[in-house]
C-alpha positions in Angstrom: -0.5 23.6 -7.9 -0.9 20.1 -9.2 -3.4 17.5 -8.0 -0.5 15.6 -6.2 0.5 18.9 -4.5 -3.1 19.4 -3.3 -3.4 15.8 -2.2 -0.2 15.9 -0.2 -1.1 19.2 1.4 -4.6 17.9 2.3 -3.2 14.7 3.9 -0.5 16.8 5.7 -3.3 18.9 7.2 -5.4 16.0 8.2 -2.6 13.8 9.6 -2.9 13.2 13.3 -2.1 10.5 15.8 -5.9 9.7 15.8 -5.9 9.1 12.1 -2.7 7.1 12.4 -4.1 4.9 15.1 -7.5 4.4 13.4 -6.1 3.6 9.9 -3.4 1.4 11.5 -6.0 -0.6 13.4 -8.2 -1.1 10.4 -5.1 -2.1 8.3 -4.0 -4.7 10.9 -7.5 -6.3 11.0 -7.8 -6.4 7.2 -4.2 -7.6 6.7 -4.6 -10.3 9.3 -7.7 -11.6 7.6 -6.0 -11.5 4.2 -2.6 -12.8 5.0 -2.8 -14.7 8.3 -6.0 -16.8 8.0 -7.2 -19.5 5.6 -10.9 -18.8 5.7 -13.1 -16.5 3.6 -11.5 -13.3 2.3 -8.0 -14.8 2.7 -5.2 -15.3 0.2 -4.7 -18.8 1.4 -8.3 -19.7 0.3 -7.5 -18.5 -3.2 -4.2 -20.4 -3.4 -5.8 -23.6 -2.2 -8.7 -23.4 -4.7 -6.6 -22.1 -7.6 -3.4 -23.9 -6.9 -1.5 -20.6 -7.4 -1.1 -17.3 -5.6 -3.6 -14.5 -6.3 -2.3 -11.9 -8.9 -2.5 -9.3 -6.1 0.5 -10.7 -4.4 2.7 -11.2 -7.5 4.9 -8.4 -8.7 3.3 -8.6 -12.1 1.4 -11.2 -14.1 1.3 -11.7 -17.9 -2.0 -11.7 -19.7 -1.6 -15.4 -20.5 -0.8 -16.2 -16.8 -3.9 -14.3 -15.7 -6.1 -16.2 -18.2 -4.7 -19.5 -17.0 -5.1 -18.5 -13.4 -8.8 -17.7 -13.8 -9.5 -20.8 -15.8 -7.7 -23.1 -13.2 -9.6 -21.5 -10.3 -12.9 -23.0 -11.2 -16.1 -21.7 -9.6 -14.9 -22.1 -6.0 -11.6 -20.4 -6.7 -13.2 -17.5 -8.6 -15.7 -17.0 -5.7 -12.7 -16.9 -3.3 -11.0 -14.3 -5.6 -14.2 -12.3 -5.7 -14.3 -12.3 -1.9 -10.8 -10.9 -1.8 -11.9 -8.1 -4.0 -14.7 -7.3 -1.5 -12.1 -7.0 1.3 -9.9 -5.0 -1.0 -12.5 -2.3 -1.3 -11.3 -1.0 2.1 -7.7 -2.3 2.5 -5.9 0.0 0.0 -7.5 3.1 1.5 -6.7 2.0 5.1 -3.1 1.2 4.2 -2.6 4.3 2.1 -3.9 6.6 4.9 -1.8 4.8 7.5 1.5 5.1 5.5 0.6 8.6 4.3 -0.2 9.8 7.8 3.0 8.2 9.1 5.0 10.2 6.5 3.1 13.4 7.2 4.0 13.1 10.9 7.5 12.0 10.5 8.7 14.2 7.6 8.7 17.4 9.7 11.0 15.7 12.2 13.6 14.8 9.4 13.4 17.7 7.0 12.1 21.3 7.0 8.4 21.3 7.5 7.9 23.7 4.5 10.1 21.7 2.2 7.6 21.4 -0.7 9.3 18.6 -2.6 9.7 16.5 0.5 6.0 16.9 1.3 5.2 15.4 -2.1 6.5 12.1 -0.7 3.3 11.9 1.4 1.4 11.2 -1.9 3.4 8.0 -2.6 1.2 5.7 -0.4 -1.9 7.3 -1.9 -0.6 6.5 -5.4 -0.1 2.9 -4.3 -3.7 2.8 -3.2 -4.8 4.3 -6.6 -2.9 1.6 -8.5 -4.4 -1.1 -6.1 -7.9 0.1 -6.9 -7.1 0.1 -10.6 -5.9 -3.5 -10.2 -9.1 -4.4 -8.3 -11.3 -2.8 -11.0 -9.6 -4.9 -13.7 -10.1 -8.0 -11.5 -13.8 -7.2 -11.2 -14.2 -6.9 -14.9 -12.4 -10.2 -15.5 -14.5 -12.0 -12.9 -17.8 -10.5 -14.2 -17.1 -11.3 -17.9 -15.5 -14.7 -17.4 -15.0 -16.8 -19.5 -14.4 -13.8 -21.8 -10.9 -12.5 -21.4 -10.5 -8.9 -22.7 -6.8 -8.6 -23.5 -6.7 -4.9 -22.6 -8.0 -5.6 -19.1 -5.6 -8.5 -18.7 -2.7 -6.3 -19.5 -4.1 -3.5 -17.4 -4.2 -5.7 -14.3 -0.6 -6.8 -14.8 0.7 -3.2 -15.2 -1.4 -2.0 -12.2 0.0 -4.8 -10.1 3.6 -3.9 -10.9 2.9 -0.2 -10.2 1.2 -1.0 -6.9 4.0 -3.1 -5.7 6.7 -0.5 -6.6 4.7 2.3 -4.9 3.9 0.2 -1.9 7.5 -0.9 -1.3 8.7 2.7 -1.9 6.1 3.9 0.7 7.3 1.4 3.3 10.9 2.2 2.7 10.2 6.0 3.0 8.4 5.4 6.4 11.4 3.4 7.7 13.9 6.0 6.5 11.9 8.8 8.1 11.6 6.9 11.3 15.3 6.2 11.4 16.0 9.9 10.6 13.6 11.0 13.3 15.3 8.7 15.9 18.8 10.0 14.9 17.7 13.6 15.3 16.1 12.8 18.6 19.2 11.2 19.9 21.4 13.9 18.5 19.3 16.6 20.0 19.4 15.1 23.5 23.0 14.1 23.4 25.0 15.9 26.1 27.4 18.6 24.8 30.9 17.8 25.9 32.3 20.5 28.1 35.6 22.1 27.0 38.7 21.3 29.0 39.8 24.0 31.4 42.8 26.0 30.3 46.0 25.4 32.2 
């Protein structure tokens, strides 16, 4: 059994409505702070100070673009970007658990519960979280060593961003597909069976 198999099985065993609600609540609070406010820990604060969106919300960023971004931020912008990394210590885990628990609860309603390959899909949101943390680790290194710009770390952040975005979008689409499948099965299961016409 691979590490991904064990991870999927573990999350499948832990998944419950309580985990779904708790991780969902934390995700909403953190996402609101990050995306819907303009104060500390927000993406808007970074964009205002750096005159460009944070690398975290771009699909990918080249090494040159990252170097230019950090230089243009100035001390205020880099402090705002550092604040985002503090919030991002919790956000990937909360979102990964929420999407993973959603899949773990919805998959048995759409496919056979013991379908091993289908259950591997539960790990996709957790992989997104791993790539997110890899992106964050690279950002911390760049912020700590500024104005030094290790090219390997610059490239790593760009690659991790792309992998995170792909895995995150795949996770969201999987949850929507499973939700639609579960609704279809529910409607089909409760649909009245037409009675056969009486013979003449």
